[in-house]
N, C-alpha and C positions, 0 to 999 in steps of 0.2 A: 092671577098669579097661580102657578102650579102648586098642587098640594104636596107638601114635604112628605117624603117616604112613599109616595104613590108610584106605581109602575109606569115608567115613561117609554122604555124601549126594550124589546126582547129579540134575541137572536136564537133561531131554532135550527139545529142540525145543518149549519152552514158549511158548504164545501167549495173550494176554489182550486183549480189546477191551472198551471201554466205549462202546456205540453204534458210531459210525463212527470213534471215536478208538482208535488202536492203542497200547496201553500196553506190550505185550511182543510182540516178533516173533522167533520161533524162537530162544529163548534156551537156551544150553547152558553149563553149568559144573559143576565138581565141588568138594566140600568134603572135606578130609581131617582125621583126628583129630590134635589137637595144633597146629592152625594157627589164626592170627587172620587172617581174611579181611576186607579192606576193600572195601566196595561204594561206589563213588563215581561221581558224575555230576551234571549240572545238575538243577534241579527239574523234575519231569515226565519224567525219563529212564527211570523204571520201577523204581527201587531199592526203594521201599517196596512196590510192587505184587508183585514177585517174592518179597520177604520175607514178606509177609502170606499169600501162597499157600502157601509152605513151612510157615508157622505155623498153617495151617488156618483162617485168617480169611475167606478167599474162595476160590472154585474158579478154575482156569484154564479157558480155552475149549478148548484142545487141548494135546497133549504129555503127558509123564509124568515122575514123580519116583520115585527109588529111595532108600530109607532103610534102612541096614543090610542091603543086598542084597535087600530086598523092595519091591514096589510101594507107594508112599506116596500115599494119597489121603484125608487126614483130613476128617471131616465137620464138625469144629469146632475152635476153639482149645483147648478143654478136652481133647479127644481127643489133640491134639498135645502138650499139656503132660504128660499122663499117660504119653505114649510117650517123653518126654525132650526135647521141643523147646519152648523158652520164648522169648517175644519181649517186650522192653520197647518199647512203642510210642512213636511220636514225640509224639502228642498226649496229653492228660491221660488217664491210665488208672485214676484213683481216683474214688470217689463221695464227694462232699463231706459229705453228710448222715449217713453212717454212720461208725462208729469206725475208727481205724487198723487195729485187730485184725480187724475184720469185712472190711475191704478186703483184707488180706493173705490171709485164708482164704475169700474169697468163692468159692462153688462147691465148697467142701470143708469145709462146716460140720458135716457129719454126725459127724465124729470127736469133736466137742465136745458132742454131744447127750447129755443125761440124760433119757430119756423124751421129752417134748415140748419141754423147755426146753434152752437152751444153757448150758453151764457157763462162765460169764463169767470166773471166776478162771483156768480152764484156758486159755481162748482168749487172755486178756491175757498170761499167762505165756509161752505159745508165741510170741505176736507179739513180745514183748520179746526172746526168744531169737533170733528171725528177724532183728530189727533189729541186735542186738548181733553177730550172725554176720557182718554186713557192716561192722561198725565204727560203727554209729549208736547213740548213747546219749541223745540229747537229744529224742527223740520219744516221747510218752506214748501207748501203745497204746489207752488207754481214751478218749482225746479224739477228737472227730470229725475226719476227714481235712481238712475245710474250715478247721479251726483253723490249719493250717500253710500256708506259702507254696509257690509252684510248685516250688522246689528241694527242699524237704523232702518234698513229695508225690511227687516223682519218685523219691526214695530209698525211699519206702514201696513203690513199684512194683518197684524193684530187689530189695528184701528179699523180696517176694512170689515173684518168679521164681526167685531163688537158693535159697530154702527148698525148692523143688521139685527141686533138684539136676539141672538139665538137662544133657544130653550135647551139645546144640547150643543155644547162647545167641545170639539175634539182638538187637542193640542198635541201635535205629532213632533216630538223631538225639537220643540221650538226653543227651549231655554238654553240648549247647547250653543246656539248662535248669538246669545245675548250676554251683555255685561251684567254685573250684579244689579245695577239700577234697572235694567231691562227685565231681569228675572223678577225683581220685586213688583214691577208693574203687572206682569202676568200672574204672579201669585195672588196679588190683591184682587184682580179680576176674577180669578177662580173662586176665591172665598166669598166675594160679593155675590157671585152667581149662585153658589150653593146656599148661601144665607137667604137669597130671594126665592129659593125653591126650585132653581134651575139645576141642570146637571152638567158636570164636566168630566171628560175622559182624557187623561193625560198619558201619553206614551213617553217613556223616559228610560235611559240606561243608568241614570243617577239614582242609586238605591236610597241614599240619604234624602234626596229630594222627595221621592214618592212616599217614603215612610213618614216624612214630616208633614206633608200636605194632603195625603189621600185618606179617605175613610175605609176604602176597600181596595185590595190588590187582586188583579187577575193575572195569573202566570201562564204564559204560553211557551211551548217548546215543540219545534218541528210541526207547527200547524195544529197542535192539540192543546186544549185547556188542561193544564196540570192541576191547578187549584184556584179557588177564590178564598182570599184570606182577609178577615176583618181586622180592623186596626188593633184591637186588643190582643191579637195573636201574632202581630208582626215580630219576626225574629230574623235578623240580617243573614245569619249563616244558613238558616233553614230556607229562606227565599233564594239565596244564591244557589244552593243545592238543587232546588226545584227548577231554577232557570237553566242551569247547565247540565243537570243530570249527574253531577258528581260533587264531591265535597270540595268546598272552596273556603276554608277558614283562614283567618288572618290576612296579612298584607301580601300583595303580589308584586310589590316594588323590590328594588335591590336590597339584598341583605349583606352585601360586602362593602368594604371601605377601601377597595383597591384605588390607588391613585392614578396619576398620569405623568407624562414626562414634562415637568415644569420648564425645562430648558429648550423644548422643541415647540416653538410657535409655528403653527401652520397657516393661520389666517389672522390678519390684523386690520382693525378699523382705526384709521388715524384721523382723529378729530373730524369725523364726517358730519356734515350739515346738509339737510335736505329741505325741500319746500314743504315737506309734510312731517312736522313734529320733531325731527331730530336736530339737536343743537350741539355741535362740537363733541361728538360722542367717540370715546375710545374703548376698544376692547381687544383682547387677545384670546385666541382659541388654540389649545395645545393638542398635540398628537395623543389620541387615546382618551380624550376628555369629553365628558358630557357637561356642557356649559348651559345652565338654566337662565332664562330671561323671564322675569316676572314683574307684575305691576298691575295697576288698574287698567281698564280696557283702553283708555285714551292716553296712556303714558308714552306711547311711541314704540312699543315692543313689536307690533306687527309691521309698521313701516321699516323697522330695523331689519327684520328678517328679509324683506324685499330688497332693501339696500345692499345687504351682504351678498345677495345673489345677482345683483345688477339689474333689478327690476324697478328700482326707485332712482330717480335722478338725484345725483349728489352735486350740490352747488359749491361745496368746499370740502377739502379733505379727500381721502381715498381709502378704498378697501384693497388690501394687498395679499396675494398669496406669497407667504414669506420664503418658501423654498426656492421659488423661481424669480421672485421680485415682480411678478406680473400684477398689473392693476386690473381689478374687475370693473369694467366699464359697462358691461351688459350681460344678459343671461346667457348669450351664446358663448361668450368667453368663459363664464363660470362653468357651463356644461362641458365644454371641450377640455377643461382642466380639472376634471374629477369632482365637481360639485353637484349636489342634488338639492332640490327644494320641494318640500311638501307644504302646500298652501292650506290655510284654514278654510278657504273657500274652495272646497274640493271640486264641486261640480263645474265651476266656472273657470278655475285656473289650473287644476291638476289633472283633469280628465277631459277627454272628448266623448261626451255621453252618447253621441250617435255612432261612434265607432265601436268595434268589438273589444273584448278583453284582450285578445291577441294583439290587435293594432295598438292599443294603449301601452301595453308592456313593451312591445317591439319598437315603439317610437324612440327609445333610448339606444337601440342596438343596431342602427343602420351601419355603423362602422365595423362593429364586431361581426356582423353576420354577412359581410360581403365576401364574394369570391370574384376577384377581379373587379370589374365595374358593376357587377350585378349582386342583388340580394339572394343569398342561398335560402330557398324555402325550407330545406332540411335543417339548416343551422338556426334559422329563425324560429321554427317550430320547437326545437329543442330548448332554445333560449326562453321561450314563453312557458313551455310545459314545466320546466324546472321550477319556475316561480309559482305556478299554480299548485304544484305538488308541495313545494317547500313551505308555502304560506297557507296551505289548506283552503284555497279559494273555492267556495261552494258554487259550482256552475255545471250546466249540462255539457257545455263544450266551450272551447277557447274562442270560438267565433260568434258567440251570442253577444248582443249589444251590452255594453257595460251598464247601460241605464236600467237593465232588468235586475241588477244585483241589489242586495240589501246594502245599507250604509256601511256596515263593517266590512263586507266583501269588496265594496268599492275602494275602501281605504287600503285594503290589502293589495289591490291592483296598483294603487299609487305607490305603495312601498315596493311592490314588485318591480316597478320601472327602475327604481334606483338601486335595488339589490342586484338586479340583473346586470346592470352596467358597472357594478362594483365601485360606486362612488366613494371617494376618500373622505369628503367633507359633506355633511348633510345638515341642511337648515330645516328644522321641523317646527312648523307653526301650528300649534294645537293639534298634534298628531293623533290624539285619541278622541277628538270631538265626535260625538254622535255614534260611538261604538259601545257594544255591551262589555260586561266584565270579562267574559271569556276571551273576546278579541283583544281587549286591553291587556290582559295577561300575556297573550301572544306577542303583542306589539312591544311590551316592556322587555320581554325575553329577547326579542329580535334586537332591540336597541342595546341591551347588555352584551349580546354576542358581537355586535358591531364594535362596541367599545373594546372588548377583549381582543378583537382582531386588529386593533390599531386605528380604527376609524375615529374621526373627530366629529362631534355632534353639537349643534346649537339647538336647544330645546326651548321653544317659546310656549308659554301656557298661562292661562288665567286661573288655573287650578293649583293652589299652593301645595296641597298634599302630593300631587303628581311631581312637582318640581323637587320638593323636599325628599321624596322617596327615590328619585332617579338621578339627581345631578351631583357631580363632584364639586361643583362651584356654582354659585348663583349670583347673578347681578339683578338688583332691583332697580326699576326705572320709575322716574317721576318727571313729568313735563319735558320729555324728550332727552333727558340726561340720566346718567347712572347716579343713583342716590345711595347705594350701599352694595357691598360685596361680602359674601358669606361662603364658608367652606364646609363641606360635608364632614371632614375630619374633626371639625370643632363642634359639630352638632348644630342643627337648625332650630330656631325658636320662632314659631309662627307669629307670636305677638310682636316680637321685635321686627320681623319682616314686614308686617302690616304697617308698623309705624313709619317705615321708610317708603311705603307706597303712598301714604296720605299727605 
């Protein structure tokens, strides 16, 4: 067992460039056995970069690392895992087309081989044990990982890493993809590891989360370590200021109580039932309204967002654009009639990661940017550049792959697609998941501006403070149905809202 308080890992003068972009500049810090270290900063501050270098996913340009007193320079993530360093990545770390069990033991299948074949019974049994080890009993190891949603697939990744018994666990923005139950599983693992003298480093944009669970916080900004703060010195306003380089006191939610046109319904769900959780659900969205949808993770709110945009098969009832009487039967119809959709699964459903920033934003503008039968390069460039500038998307050029951006800047690209095409109705599913407080403030301001310009917004979120701070009206869901309706003008009570969720 590692000795508590002993030096486990050291980063010395670490630098990393991506072309002319400086991702890390002379970074120094140490990790000790038994601590939970929080790594916090704005999107693009270098958190994931330094973590991925430690975990063997990419090399540094200069500097050195020490692990257990020896020079650390892993050639790959597999080498790092075998040496006791495991990382749960921010983006999807599972392969949809292979089984849960194969995902858990990918790269380590030799132990289950019998001659040329894999002993499927043995691998399924071991995978079941790995899942149960972290408290997950509702995932079948024999099914393809793609059968499960983003939250369950993230727990599969957790099971994979914990099965390897790491001495240093790096958790990169993992909790943003998880339900409350899933987060509790991760928190329990973190504290158990720390108690056993192992080390955890968690990257998070949730300041409350890191202040509650971490013993030390390291703040990065623009690739530079700003401060290392011990638990007894935690102060939310001070940490925010160090993260963003400016004062950020108080709330960044709406401070107005402006209403909406209660007589102008723009979108209506008329007793819709789907094969996935929704049961005769009714709702109306009004012009200039921010309508919040909240509940526990499996209440049906995420399938509702997909159904409203024509992405979920509706077996009974219909979604209607009230002004035209048009029924939304598929996403193509929704898009052609002024609707936009921001998925909570950003990388798989809202972006084409192998395409450029420009191609992603321009994907909504083929009709706007035509001259006759052809796309005008000049119009398309202007279309894209306006969004890059308006949303302050940090990039070298519009033609760099969107996969090279930080999470917050990726989310800005997603918003840019729909702002560019001037969508009248927006379905936003967890729109601020995995973005820092500075980007959140920008997103909230953008949503407020959309409301003021007469846009209508459905905002789905598992974060009650976000819904309470932003929405004119809130619908709480439970078991695929609406269990309660609440209005901003009357004031929201979080205890009452929670009662309607459970």
